[in-house]
C-alpha positions, 0 to 999 in steps of 0.5 A: 860851201865846203863839200859842194861843187861851185856853180860853174862846175855844176853847169859844166858837168850838166852840159857834158853829162849826155856826152859822158853817158854816150861814151860810157854806153859805147865803151860798154858795147865795145867791151861786150863785143871784144869779150864775145870775140875773145870767147869765140877765139878761145873756143876756136883755139880749144877746138883746134888744139883738141882736133889737131894736137897729135898730127905729125904730118903736113896737110895740103892747101894753105893755113892761116895762123891766128897771129905771128907772135914775136918769137925770137927762135926755137930749137926742135928735135923730133921724138915719140914724145916732145917736151916743151921748154921756155927759156929767156935766151934774150932778156929784152923783148921788142916794143909792142905794136900800139898803132894796130895798123899793120899785121905783126911780124916776127921781131928780134929780141936783144940782150943775149943771156948766156945763163939762160942759154945754159939752161936750154942746153941742159934740157937738151943734155938731159933729154939726150942722156935719158934717150941713151939710158937703157933703163929709163924709157926703153923703146921710147925716144924723147924730143924737145921744143925749146923756145926763147921767151925774151923775158916778157909775158906777151912772148911767153904766152904766144910761144907756149900757145904755139907749142901746145897748138902745134901751129907754126909759121912755115919756114919756106913757101906759102904753106904751113904744116902742123908740128907735133904739139907738146903735152908738157912744158918746162918753164917758165923762169918767172912767177908772173909769166908762169901764172899767165901760162898756168891760167891759159894752158889749164883750160887744155889740161896741159901740165907745166914744170917750172924750174925757177918760179918760186912765188908762193901764190903758185902753191894753189892746187885749186887755181893751178892744178896742173902746175909743178915745179922743181924750184922750192916755194918762197914760203920755204925760203921765208921759213928758212930765213926766219929760222936763220934770223932767230938762230943768229939772234937778230931781232932788228932787221931791214927788208929790201924788195923789188916792186913786182909780184915776186918781191911783194909775195916774198916779203908778205910770206916772210912777214908772216913767218916772222910774226911771233918769233921776236924778230921785228922789221925796222923798215921795208924799202921797195925798189921800183922795178925799172926793168924786168930783170932782177939783176938789174934792179939789184945792180942799181941798188948796190951802186947807190950803196957803194956810192954812199960807202955803206960798209957797216951792214950785214946783208942777208941775201935770198936765192935770187941774187946771192950767187950772181957773179956780176954782183960780186965785182971788186967795187962791191966787195967793201960793202957786200963782203960777209953777205950771208944768203940762201942759195939753191942746192948746188949739184955737179952734173957729170959730163955737162961741161964737156957737152956745153963746150961741144960747139963750133962754127963749122956746124952752124950752117946745118945746126937747127939751133939759131942761138949758137952763132949769137953765143959764139959772137958774145963769148969771143966778141967777134962776128961770124957774118963779116969778112976780113975785108969789110970795114967794121968796128967788130972783128971777124971770128977766125973759127979757131976759138975754143970754149973752155969750161969755167971761162964764161957764164955759159960754160961755168959749171961750178955753181949749177943751181938753177941749171940743176932744177932744169935737169930735175924737171926733165927727169921728173917728166921722164919718170912720170912717163916711165910710171905710165909705161909700167902700168898693168892693164886692169890696175890703172888709175882710170876707169875700169883700171885702164892704163894710159896710152903713152903713144897718144899721150893725154896731158891730163893723164901725164899730169896725174902721174906727175903728181905721184912721181917719186924717184931719185935723180942720177945725183942721188937726190929724192924728188917728189911733189906735194899736194900743191905741186911743190918739191922739198926745199934744199938750200945751201947757206953761202957766205961771201969771202973777200979774197986778197985779190979783191974778189968774192969767193962763195963759201958753203957754210951750211945747208937747210933741208925741208923734209916732208912732215917737218919744219926743216933742219939747219946745219951751219958751221959758224966757225967758217962764217966771215961776217959783214960790217967789219965784224970779222969772226964776231957775230953781228948784233942787230937789236933795237933794245939791249936785252933785259938782264935777269930779274927784269921784263920787257915793257914795249915802248908805245907806238914802236915794234915789240923789239923796242922796249924798256926793262922793268923789274919783275913784281914780287913773286915773279922772276926772269932768269934768262938774258939775250946774250946767254941765250944767243950763246946757247944758240950757237952751241946748238945750231945743229938742232933746229928743234932746240929753237923752240925752247930759245924764246927770249925771256920777255915776260916774268914767270910766276914762282910756284906755290910755296916759293917766292922770288929772291931780291934780284928776282932771278930765282924762286926760293922756298918761302920762309917757314915761320914758327917758334923753333928750339933753335931760335934765340927767342925759343932758347930763352923762353925754354931756359926760363921755363926749365928754370921755373920748373926747377925752382918749383921742384926745389921749392917742393923739396924744401917743403917736403924737407920741412913738412913737419914744421909748424909753418908747413903744417899750418899751410896744409902741406897736402894742398901746398904740394898739389899747388907746387905740382900744378905750377911745375906742370904750368912751367913745363906746358910752355915747352909744348908751345915751342917747336914745329906744330904737329897734331899731338903737340897742338892737342897737348899744348892747349889741354895741358895749359888749361888743366894745369892752370885750373889745378893751380887756381883750384888749389889757391881757391881751396886755401883761400876758402879755408882761411876765410871760413876759419877766421870769419866764423863768429857764432859760438859752438859752430864747427864749420871747419868740419865741412872744409877738412882735407878730404873736402878740399881734395874733393873740391879741387878734383871737381873744379879740375874735372870740369876743365878735363871734361871741357878739354875732352869734348874739345879734343873729340869734336874739333881738336886743335890741329896744325895750320899754315897762314900766309903773312906778307912782309917787306921781304916777301911773304912767308908761311906761318906754322901755327896751331889752329884751335879747331873750335873757337868755342872750346878754346873760349870755354877753357880760357873762360873757365880759368878766368872764372876761377881766377876772378872768384879766387881774387874776390875771396882773397880780397875779402881775407886781406885783413886777417892776422899778419902772421897767418895772413896768406890771403894777402899773398894770394890776392897779390898773386891773383892780381898779377895773374889777371893783369898778365892775362888781360894784357895778353889779349891785345898783345896776342892779337897784334903780334905777327907770326911766331910772336903770337906763340911767344906772347902766349908762352910769356903769359904762361911763364909770367903768371906762373912765376907770379904765383910761385914767388908771391905764395912760396917766396915768403915761406921759403925765406922763413924756412931757410933764412929765419928758422927762429920764426918757424914756431907755433908761438910765432905763428900764433902771436896775433 
């Protein structure tokens, strides 16, 4: 069955199980024994260090060293305080003994490293420079013990243990003596070996100052409390690279790293720095580490790049290889020209060049430096150990050769970067000792204010002073260590320029400085940069998707990084007004201010417009929302105003005509006083329509509804009064009845006043309790929302009572006029009142659905139209026939004609 072992496997496993358990038990016992042995050896080593650390003379008898480590060689100079140094003078360690049958003997390392030997000589130069300085460490002489590590963890650890214990194999004779143990070590060059040494020497409180280990893992004061370095952490380099990618607008990059601690930690911290910056990693390629030297795996990588003729890429290098002259060979120029990278800050150390060249074979026999002969033979490709008569492929050295400054890797002082870190490490230790010497008794940092004893230096005390050291180097650079033992970062930005001769020139185009409490500052001269990939002076574009134009937003493609996206339009009410190209240009103009980068995030999301604003058609800008109301400047407003004024003018003309013919039978028969009141109310009805036009304000909102309600009530009250009088006059049938005495002019005025006063009371209560007021209402249209300015009625009940009262009087007037429709023709005004009331009611019944369904300002226009239509209906139906007689048929304006029927 799937998921179970076959029977044959079960039987085999059952037969071998007792033997496997026995082997497991034996291995566990052996492991316990080895662990106990290591613990005993570790305790003995610690006791040996604590007991014999400060002995300077030999002792009688013989001694037995713990082991003979594969140490290639060392350089020693006595002094009051001896500083240890670890340098990979050779880069290939001997093969370890794996048979464990013989006692290990000293073996020789191979592949001489001129650059590392320059670092060793720089340490010696700095020590001698300090010893000759009367202002730094007066009356105290520094010594040094510099050893070769062969660029291997095993030799590095054994060499460092030999330094701190003071136990070395005697050079002559069978005895051995205890050399001065060093209280501090400068080194190591690699992060992995530095971690091994820091873990081991931390037990003995021995501080170490590395000049090239940059792994961020070493920035752990809890795990490595005695570790310091003059080399900036990779975290700061990753931070600088991330900012540089943002500055150049490169959002689609590929990463290549070595398969070691340095590469893994560097990539990890770089990925963390790139998170949230808009920069995406297209791929991450790990190159297998086939050797222990970074230069070798880079050479293999670049050989493949050249073989495939890859010339369209822009390379961004880290400090590990950007200044390697062996990589900038002519065959690599077509692929690597234009490389931009971060390099350690270059320094010019005075007199170092002449010091490095002061080597001559005549002094080799008495010089304790075992590396000078090997250097000489490597520089001039000759041998000092053969004579002229010997038959060999190597030529003998004549001794007349001279080392010139700049003609070799060893004597090249034009790119002192890692060398300067060694120089600063020596001065950091010297200034820490100087601070110890300056301690005043009673004010020291130890118990009861005690000061350290420099003559019998305790490494833990030196470690304390190293943590607080703060000084300026002879070259004017400030150096201090933070809580993790890291210095401030300072990088040069180098650009590989291809020369006409096919070589590469390292051109400094800027620098990055990380000061305490700040994220760092970039200074880069973009005009001096020559870009790779055949771009010339044009900044390369490295993006996955074309930047979205203004008015769109990024929609990330499914399953791909955020830099790969589609552009979709912003929804209504949202905008995006920035594009990648514009922002990149802005970045170039503002490269000197790194703080400006915080405001240059590419517009990836749409921004909602503020309140009362809306996006334009292109979604690139927010514009104030359209404010909609019936304005005097609108065509509709102008037309309605003209119609309103025309109605008021026509009413005034009718009023003038009636006033002129007030003594004629026609005017007198229609109760001229009521007619004048009716014309006045009609004029108010026409004019109240103007109050509905214009921006609503508090007074206009209060005026328009109350004036409308009172004017129409006055008008209908006059019509109702005339209708009642006509009906009573022609319907009274009983003889001797004098009913008309109850409907005289005074009674008509009283009735009109009472009807109007009721509407006035309703309006007053409405204005006091809940008056109409300006209001805003949002309306959504195809072209976006707009704000409708209108008058809120305040109280729906009050508004309903005003309209309801007008409707009640109109219906009553219509009913009475309908009853009086068959009165004598020559005096039958009831027909015209009936017709006018039918028009009035029809208009206002149609007004309700039209008012409800009309959007925005058209609701007000509908209301004005209803007012004007009903007003014109009353004016024309009632007064037009009379004006026709008065003006065009005066012969009919007689009492005889009126009483004909």
